[in-house]
C-alpha positions in Angstrom: 19.5 -12.4 25.6 16.2 -10.8 25.7 17.1 -9.3 22.3 17.3 -12.6 21.0 14.1 -13.8 22.8 12.2 -10.8 21.2 13.4 -12.0 17.7 12.3 -15.4 17.8 9.2 -14.4 19.1 8.5 -12.3 16.2 10.1 -14.7 13.8 7.4 -17.4 15.0 4.7 -15.0 14.5 5.8 -13.7 11.2 6.1 -17.4 10.0 2.0 -17.9 11.6 1.1 -14.8 9.8 2.8 -16.0 6.4 0.9 -19.6 6.7 -1.6 -19.2 3.6 1.3 -18.0 1.6 4.1 -20.0 2.5 3.6 -23.1 -0.2 0.6 -21.8 -1.6 1.8 -23.1 -5.4 1.8 -26.3 -3.9 -1.3 -26.2 -2.2 -2.9 -25.1 -5.6 -1.4 -27.7 -7.0 -2.3 -30.5 -4.3 -6.4 -29.3 -4.2 -6.0 -29.8 -8.3 -4.6 -33.0 -8.6 -5.5 -34.9 -5.4 -9.1 -33.0 -4.3 -10.3 -32.9 -8.1 -11.2 -29.2 -7.7 -10.7 -27.0 -10.9 -7.6 -24.7 -11.1 -10.4 -21.7 -10.9 -11.7 -23.1 -8.0 -7.9 -23.8 -6.3 -7.2 -20.1 -7.2 -10.5 -18.9 -5.6 -9.7 -20.7 -2.7 -6.2 -19.0 -2.3 -7.6 -15.6 -2.9 -10.6 -15.8 -0.3 -8.2 -16.8 2.3 -5.7 -13.7 1.6 -9.6 -11.3 1.6 -9.9 -12.9 4.9 -6.5 -11.9 6.1 -7.2 -8.6 4.5 -10.5 -7.9 6.3 -9.7 -9.0 9.5 -6.3 -6.8 9.7 -9.1 -4.0 8.5 -10.6 -5.3 11.9 -8.3 -5.4 14.4 -6.1 -2.3 13.4 -8.1 0.0 15.6 -7.8 -2.3 18.5 -4.1 -4.0 18.1 -2.4 -1.1 20.2 -4.8 -2.1 22.9 -5.4 -5.8 23.0 -3.2 -8.1 24.7 -0.4 -9.5 22.3 -0.4 -12.7 24.3 -4.3 -13.1 23.6 -4.0 -12.2 19.8 -1.0 -14.8 19.9 -3.0 -17.6 21.5 -6.2 -16.9 19.1 -4.2 -16.7 16.2 -2.3 -19.6 16.0 -5.8 -22.0 17.3 -7.8 -20.6 14.4 -4.6 -21.5 12.3 -4.4 -25.0 13.4 -8.1 -25.4 13.4 -8.8 -24.4 10.2 -5.7 -26.6 8.7 -6.7 -29.7 10.7 -10.2 -30.0 9.8 -8.9 -29.3 5.7 -7.7 -32.3 6.0 -11.0 -34.6 6.5 -12.7 -32.2 3.8 -12.4 -32.2 0.1 -15.3 -30.4 -1.4 -15.3 -26.7 -2.6 -17.9 -25.6 -0.1 -16.5 -27.0 2.7 -12.9 -25.6 2.3 -14.3 -22.1 1.6 -15.1 -21.6 5.6 -12.0 -23.2 6.6 -9.6 -21.3 4.6 -11.5 -17.8 5.5 -10.8 -19.0 8.9 -6.8 -19.8 8.4 -6.5 -16.3 6.8 -8.6 -14.7 10.5 -6.1 -16.4 12.5 -3.0 -15.4 9.8 -4.0 -11.8 10.5 -4.2 -12.1 14.0 -0.5 -13.4 14.1 0.5 -10.3 11.7 -1.4 -8.4 14.5 1.3 -9.7 17.0 4.4 -9.5 15.2 4.2 -6.1 13.4 3.0 -4.2 17.0 6.4 -5.5 18.5 8.2 -4.6 15.4 7.0 -1.4 14.5 7.8 -0.2 18.5 11.2 -0.3 17.8 13.5 2.8 17.5 15.2 1.0 13.6 12.3 -0.8 12.5 13.7 -1.7 8.6 16.8 -3.2 10.4 14.0 -5.7 12.2 11.8 -6.3 9.4 15.5 -7.5 7.6 16.1 -9.9 10.5 13.0 -11.1 10.7 12.0 -11.4 7.2 15.3 -13.3 6.6 14.1 -15.9 9.7 10.7 -16.5 7.8 12.1 -16.6 4.5 14.5 -19.3 5.2 11.5 -21.1 7.0 9.8 -20.7 3.8 12.3 -21.7 1.6 13.1 -25.7 3.7 9.5 -25.9 3.9 9.0 -25.4 0.1 11.9 -27.9 -0.8 10.3 -30.8 1.6 6.9 -30.1 0.4 6.9 -32.4 -2.7 8.1 -35.4 -0.3 5.2 -34.6 2.4 2.8 -34.3 -0.6 3.8 -37.5 -2.0 3.7 -39.4 1.6 0.5 -37.5 3.0 -1.2 -35.6 0.0 -2.7 -32.0 1.1 -3.2 -33.5 4.6 0.3 -34.0 5.0 0.8 -30.1 4.5 -1.6 -29.1 6.6 -0.9 -31.0 9.4 3.0 -29.8 8.9 1.9 -25.9 9.0 -0.5 -26.7 12.1 2.9 -28.3 14.0 5.0 -25.6 13.3 2.6 -22.7 14.3 2.0 -24.5 17.4 5.6 -23.7 18.5 4.6 -20.0 18.6 3.0 -20.3 21.9 6.0 -20.9 22.8 7.6 -17.5 22.4 4.4 -15.7 24.3 6.5 -15.2 27.4 9.1 -13.1 25.5 7.0 -10.8 24.0 6.9 -8.2 26.8 10.4 -7.4 26.4 9.9 -5.5 22.8 7.5 -2.5 24.3 9.0 0.3 23.9 8.6 3.5 26.5 5.8 5.5 26.1 8.3 8.4 25.5 9.8 6.4 22.7 6.4 5.6 21.3 5.8 9.6 21.5 9.3 10.2 19.6 7.3 9.5 16.2 4.9 11.2 14.4 1.2 9.9 14.4 -0.9 8.2 11.7 -3.0 11.2 11.5 0.0 13.6 10.7 1.0 12.1 7.8 -1.8 10.8 5.7 -0.7 12.2 2.2 2.8 10.2 2.6 1.1 7.1 3.4 -1.6 7.0 0.7 1.0 6.4 -2.4 3.0 3.8 -0.2 -0.3 1.9 0.2 -1.4 2.1 -3.2 2.3 1.0 -4.1 1.9 -2.2 -1.7 -1.4 -3.1 -3.4 -0.7 -3.3 -7.1 2.8 -4.3 -6.1 1.1 -7.5 -4.3 -1.7 -7.7 -6.6 1.1 -8.7 -9.3 2.9 -10.8 -6.7 -0.4 -12.7 -5.9 -1.5 -13.8 -9.5 2.2 -14.9 -10.2 2.6 -17.0 -6.6 -0.6 -19.0 -7.0 0.3 -20.3 -10.0 3.8 -20.4 -10.3 3.6 -24.3 -9.6 1.2 -24.7 -12.7 3.8 -22.8 -14.9 6.7 -24.5 -13.9 4.8 -27.9 -14.8 3.6 -26.5 -17.8 7.2 -25.5 -18.5 7.9 -29.7 -18.5 9.1 -29.6 -15.0 7.5 -32.0 -12.7 5.9 -31.3 -9.5 9.1 -32.5 -7.3 11.8 -30.3 -9.8 9.5 -26.9 -9.4 8.8 -27.4 -5.3 12.8 -27.4 -5.3 13.3 -24.6 -7.7 10.6 -22.5 -5.6 12.4 -23.7 -2.3 16.1 -23.1 -3.0 14.9 -19.5 -4.6 13.1 -18.3 -1.3 16.2 -19.8 0.5 19.4 -18.5 -1.3 17.8 -15.5 -2.9 15.0 -14.2 -0.8 17.4 -15.1 2.8 20.1 -12.7 0.1 17.5 -10.0 -1.0 16.3 -9.7 2.7 19.9 -9.8 4.3 21.3 -7.4 1.5 18.5 -4.6 2.7 19.9 -5.0 6.3 23.4 -4.6 5.1 23.1 -2.0 2.7 20.4 0.2 4.8 20.0 3.6 3.5 23.3 3.6 2.2 22.3 3.8 -1.6 19.1 5.6 -0.6 15.2 5.4 -0.7 14.8 5.1 -4.6 17.6 3.1 -5.8 16.3 0.0 -3.8 12.8 0.3 -5.3 14.0 0.4 -8.6 16.2 -2.6 -8.3 13.4 -4.7 -6.8 10.7 -3.7 -8.8 12.9 -3.7 -12.0 14.2 -7.2 -10.9 10.2 -8.1 -11.1 9.1 -6.5 -14.1 12.3 -9.0 -15.6 11.3 -12.1 -13.8 7.6 -12.4 -15.4 9.1 -12.1 -18.9 11.2 -14.8 -18.0 8.4 -16.7 -16.2 6.0 -16.9 -19.1 7.3 -16.1 -22.1 10.5 -18.1 -22.1 8.9 -20.9 -20.7 11.7 -23.6 -20.5 12.8 -25.2 -17.1 16.1 -23.0 -17.1 14.1 -19.9 -17.4 11.6 -20.7 -14.9 14.4 -21.3 -12.4 16.3 -17.9 -13.3 12.6 -16.1 -12.9 11.7 -18.0 -9.5 15.4 -16.6 -8.1 14.6 -13.1 -9.4 10.8 -13.2 -8.1 12.2 -14.4 -4.7 15.1 -11.6 -4.6 12.9 -8.8 -5.5 10.0 -9.5 -3.2 12.0 -9.7 -0.2 14.7 -7.4 -0.9 12.2 -4.5 -1.4 9.9 -5.2 1.6 12.2 -4.1 4.5 12.2 -1.0 3.0 8.4 -0.6 2.6 7.5 -1.6 5.8 10.1 0.3 7.8 8.9 3.2 5.7 5.4 2.9 6.8 6.8 1.7 10.8 8.3 4.9 11.1 5.0 7.0 11.1 3.3 5.0 13.8 5.4 2.9 16.4 2.2 1.0 17.5 2.2 -1.0 14.1 -1.0 0.6 13.0 0.3 1.8 9.7 2.3 -1.2 9.4 -0.9 -3.2 8.9 -2.1 -1.0 6.7 0.6 -1.9 4.4 0.4 -5.9 5.1 -3.5 -5.4 4.8 -2.9 -3.8 1.3 -0.2 -6.4 0.5 -2.4 -9.0 1.8 -5.1 -7.8 -0.4 -3.2 -7.0 -3.4 -2.3 -11.1 -3.0 -5.9 -12.0 -2.8 -6.9 -9.8 -5.6 -4.0 -11.8 -8.1 -5.3 -15.1 -7.9 -8.9 -13.9 -8.4 -7.9 -12.2 -11.4 -5.4 -14.7 -12.8 -7.9 -17.3 -12.4 -10.0 -15.3 -14.9 -7.3 -15.1 -17.4 -6.6 -18.5 -17.1 -10.1 -20.1 -18.5 -9.5 -18.5 -21.5 -6.0 -17.3 -22.4 -3.7 -19.6 -20.2 -0.9 -18.4 -18.7 1.0 -15.7 -20.4 -1.8 -12.9 -19.5 -0.9 -13.5 -16.1 2.7 -12.3 -16.4 2.0 -9.6 -18.8 -0.7 -8.5 -15.8 1.8 -8.7 -13.4 4.4 -7.1 -15.3 2.0 -4.0 -15.7 1.1 -3.8 -11.9 4.7 -4.0 -11.6 5.7 -1.0 -13.8 2.5 1.3 -12.1 3.9 0.1 -8.6 7.5 1.3 -9.5 6.4 4.9 -11.1 4.5 5.6 -7.3 7.6 4.1 -5.7 10.0 6.1 -7.2 7.5 9.5 -6.5 6.9 8.1 -2.7 10.4 7.6 -2.1 11.8 10.9 -3.7 9.1 12.9 -1.6 10.4 11.1 2.1 13.9 13.0 2.0 12.6 15.4 4.8 12.1 12.2 7.2 14.5 12.2 10.0 17.8 9.6 9.2 17.3 8.6 12.6 13.3 7.3 11.8 14.8 5.1 9.0 18.3 4.1 9.3 18.6 0.6 9.9 
């Protein structure tokens, strides 16, 4: 029972941490269609929110192992809820900017709670795979119903729904302590300072990977609409992709563990991402959009447990895992901003080309980094 409660708490704060991303394509579309912002302005807001996540994680890395999880949890929920509720009452770009920054700070605090709990476990890949599956299932369901929410309540409806779901995380605060590791368990794994060389390429890989993801994800709804799909059809395609293929990818990582090594999971994940962006921006049909969305969801969440688990094994206090999240959110922040620049002059196709180059560079680093970690003790990495 305590294990289930601990996983529930981690899942709740993983979902809260993903608030800036969970329905970002539909939020970007709603800001354009319903608030009258340009696609470039909406992309900048998405980028700024994720930049705030990155900067806040950087500020919190030094204190996460000493701060109270309960205090961080309350702050995270309060910041996200306040930002989203106030967003319902404003529509100007200048007012939305600080509110999305506040939302990003709250999401960063939620990530700190989740990763501090998960990284203290002896088998972090397994925990990350299970929690990712929970978070992705939530994201998939929410993405499926978001078009209906938009029709009924507009952007305010989405913001209030996200706030309501985030508030549920407060219920899990009493269950957080059960995941604390003992001092002996913490000391059994190597410290951050002892493996800096192995961490740097992994962090660079995550930055590149999520820059590509961010460029695509922010405008995926717009690309689908341009391909001839309705907003409702795009929402269904994205929701089903996460609910089916995203969850499948995460559970496949949980099932396979290290059975096929560390190199093949990255080849499979990043290779799928490259194929997905080709389908997304060059085939340009409703069928190719659905296939590309499925591949993106699968590749994203199949590879993530391996990446995060490898980082977590270096530091059971969660600081290195937070550095990995900082790189991923930094990439997700850079991606929409770069994509918005391309969009002004060249349309959607260069976004896919840019994302593909990011994936190829990440793949080259991933293969090298995964190959160089063969000497790490299996009990530190195996699910």
